N, C-alpha and C positions, 0 to 999 in steps of 0.2 A: 692472205696476205698481201702487203703492196708491194715488195721486194724493193726496199728504201735503198737506195746505190749506195747511198754514205754510209749507213749503217752496215753495212755489208762489207764496204771497204773496211771499218776498221775493225768487224770481226776480222776479216783476213789478217790484217796486224794484228791482233789479236793472238790471233790462233801462230800467228809466226811467232812470237816471244815466247808463247808454249813450246812450240818446237826447241827454240834456243835453249829455253832452259829446261828441256828434257834429254839432249845434249848433254848438254854440261852436268845433268846427273847422269849422262851414262858415261861422261869423260872421267867420271870424279869414281864411279865403281871401277873402273876397269883401270885407274892409273894406280899403280902400287907407289905407298906411300914413300919409299927410298927413291922411286923414278922422278917423285914430283920435280927434286932440286935440277935433276939433270934435264928435264922439260922445260923447267922454267930459265934454264942457263941457255937454252937453245930459241927460244923464244924471243930472250934478250941478244942473241947474238944475230940472229935471223931481221930483229929490229934496228941493227945498230946502233943499240943503246948502250952505253958507259955504263961498265958492271961498277966501275967507282961512286957513276954517280951518285946522291944522298937517296933520291928513291928508287933507283935502282937498286943497291945493296942494300936499300931496306926491303924490296921485297924480295929479292933471294934469300937473304936471313929468314926471313917470315916465312918463302916457303920452303925452310929446314926445319923448323918446328913442327908442321903440319904432321898429322897424327893419321892412322888408319881411321879410327873412330872419327876424326874433324873430316874425313874424306868421304866417310856416311853423313854423317850428319848434312854437309852439303850437298850429298845425292837429297836426301828424304825430303831437304829445302824445297831444291831444285826441282824435284816430281809434285812435291806440292801445288807447288809455284805455276806449275805447267799444266798442270791440271787443270786449277783454278782458271787460268787464261784460256785454257781450251774451252771449260763451262762455260764460260761468261762470252767466247767468242759463237757460241753455238745458240747463246741465250741472242744475241745479239742478229747472229743472222736470222732466223726466227721471229726476230721484233718481238721478242718474249718483254715484258716490262719489269720484271724483276734482273733483266741482265741490262736494261738502261739506265736503270737505278744504282745499279751496283758498277754499271762503266763512269757513273758521272761521280759517285763516291769515291770508286779508287781511282778516277783522272786528277781531284780533283786534292786528293790527299799528299801526291804529290806535288805541287802547284807551291806550298812554301818553304820546302826544300828547295823547291827551281828557283823560286827567286834570290833565297840564303846565297846561294851558288853562285848565281849570277850579281850579286851583292859583292861578295867576297872577291870574285876574281871575274870579274868581265869579260865576257869574249860571244862571236857569234854560232858556234856552236851551243852556245848556254843559252844564248839569248832565241834562237829558232826552239831546240826543246820548249822552251818555257809558250813557245807562239802555239807552236802546233799541237801542243799540250791544253793551251787553253781555249783553241777552237774545237778543240773534240769535244773535252767536257759541255762548250756551249752547244754545241752540233748537237748534241745526244739528248741535253736538259730539252732544248726546243722543239726537238721531237718528240718529248714525251710531252710538251706542254701543248700542242700542237696535235695529238693526236689523242688528247684524254684520256691518258694513259697516268695520267700526274698524279693519283692519290687511291687509296682506299674510297673514298667518296662516290668518285667516279666507275666503280666495280658493278657488274652486272648483276642485277639480280634475279632469284629464282622468279618462274615465272606461278602465279598464285595456283592453289590446288584447286580443283575443280571443273 
């Protein structure tokens, strides 16, 4: 294994995303439904947001509609996403071709959404996220093509018997 530092850095960030997802899942399980609106109000207050503002009031209203079952689904989705990211991180760390392909595909899925979000409401943060994602996808794709792990045709064939 060549210990590609670029892939390891990407693997580290994938593991971080997985960790945040697991923390979100744990939070969804630990937070009783009736405390959610109080929690949201504390967040709004801590961030010094105007509770009467359109999006803030909508966020508070939506929080009051969340049920315990909804929180369970959020937790399940967060755990599944976290495990997916940990698997991808492990595969990238070990430079496994399936993980490199997974990174290219999963990173590419977000690009049209990021372009649309940037088109709808331009901003430096949205542009930075798009550029970073494009660079990651291109880097992993180039790593795949350079290493000869680009497809089934490059798989090792078993040694002839005899």
